[in-house]
C-alpha positions, 0 to 999 in steps of 0.5 A: 723135655727133648734131651737133644742139645739143640731142643734143650737150649731152645726149651730155656725160653719155655718159662718166658713164654709161660709168664706171658700167659699170666701178664694180663692178669698180673698187669690188671691186678697190680700197677706196672712198677711193683711188677717191674721191680719184682721181675727185675729182682727174680731175673737177676737172681736167676742169672746169678744162681747159675753159679751152681749149674752143673747139669743142662737140668739145673740150667733149665731151673735157673736161667730157664724157669727163674730167669725167664719168668722174671724177664718175661714180666719185665718185657711184658710190662715195659710197653705198658709203661711207655703207653701210659706216659707218652702220647705225642711221641709214643712210637719213638719212645717205644723205639728207644725202649726196645733199642736197649736189647739191640744195643746190648748185642754190641757189648754183651756177647763179647763181654760175656766171652771175655769174662768166661775166659777169665772166670769160667762160665759159672762165675761169669754168670754170677758177675752178670747177675750182679749187672742185672741187679741194677735194673732194680735200682732204675725200676724204683724210678717208675711211677704210674701217671697222676691222670691214671689215679684221679679220684672224684673229689668234693669241695666246699669252695665255690667255684667260678668258671668262664667260657670264651666264644667268638662271634656275635654275643649275648653275655649271660650268667647262670647261678645255681646250687648243687647239694647232695652227698658223694660216696666213694665210687670206682668206675674201673669195670671188673676183670671179665667185663674188660676182657669181654670188651677187648674180645669184641674188638675185631682189630684186636684180632687183626693185631694179635694174628699179625703178632703171632705171624710176625713172631714166627718169622722174627725168631726163625730169623734171630735163631737161624740166620748164622746156620742158614748162612753157613749152610749156603757156604758162608764162613762162620766168621763172615756169618757172625759178623753179618749178624752184628752188622744187621744189629745196626740195621735193626736199631735203625728200624726201632728208632727211625721207621716208627718215628715217621708215624709220630710226624703223621708222615705215614699212618701206623696201619699203613706202615704195618701193611707195608712192613708185613708185606716187605718182610714176607717177600724178603723171607721168600727170597732169602732161600734163593739167594746164593752169593754172600752179598745177595744174602747180606743185602736181604738180611739187612732189610729184614733187620731194619723191618723186623726192627720196626715191627717189634715197636709198632705192635705195642703202639698199635695195640694201645691205639685200638684198645685204648689206655685203660685196657692196654694192660689186659690186651697186651696179656691177651696178645702175649697169651695167645702168642705164647701158646704158639711159642711152645711149638716153634722148637718142634717146627724149626727141628722138623724143617731142619732135621727132617727136611735137612734145610731151612729154605721151606721154613723161611718161604713158610714164614714169608707166606704167613706174614703176607697172609697177615698183611692181607688181613690188614688191607681187608680190615682197613678196607672195612674200617673205611667203609663203616666210618660215619661223619663226626659232628664238629662245631664248624658244621653247626651255625647258630644266629646267636653265639655266646661270648662269656658265661659265668657259672657260680657253684654255690655250696 
């Protein structure tokens, strides 16, 4: 660990990144409810234990290792819960889920400043740990949908089914009996098999590469915006106020833009292409902005687009890999992202400490994001070329159609 204050603070995020390496295996071995409850307890406990902090290394243990591990579990599992419960308005529901962190920026920074002024840092952390323990109570309300727990059952009761069709008719009756013995059976493939199935999906790599590219720029934007604005000659008070206003745009991006895909106004893949392209262009334009109003306009646009991207990635991942594999796919994607996340503090430090400015860093983020957008363009073009005609009932016309059918299951 680097003892410099800048690197030491950045390294507090390492345990959260490390936890992502376990997310897929934990999410596959257990349901989301016990994991989120466990993560909430560990996360709150890590903050509360900061009451004993007397050095940066103890802070690494409590706020970094313990809190980071717990919050990493909650952060990884929450999108899976949304994907399991919502189908029609999944993007909007995911936006509400991620809007919580944005809404917190309006309240908790000032609240933390006030409480620290009254009781000091250590006791303020104890109070905030108590606040976080409320998440444990809310986690108890989570349940896995009943349709994910269906099991085959055998009944000795005769069952009658009726099927209705339109068109010329010839009623019919089919009677028969089914006998035999059904033993317990689990159709869920094993861990390795499902992992290999995900690894064979080309779109998984497209989503993952885009997620890593997006995450690089997202972390740089959140971590460096105030310093970047100050380097451009903007007063610190204005720079801090600018970040607060950008939170409003971020909230709008998380709630409004993804909801457009729920109403089929735009395809999610198309929105992702536009989003990554615009984010890349804005990153490249940002270093060349000199006036406060120009910088503020660019950062507002970035905030809205980045907020939309945070919501869109888990929705798209579930769309391409399927509900049964979402936990494993989320774990694999976040694991690959976590490996790269360990290098981000060094990358940021190189541009700041060696090159002396963040200009080239934002340009690099923009180029990588545009490259990710181009992979989506190629992938969508390839998907369109390989689409095959699907049979529908309208494509087949018969001279005799069935009106009513009765099937009797006799035990």
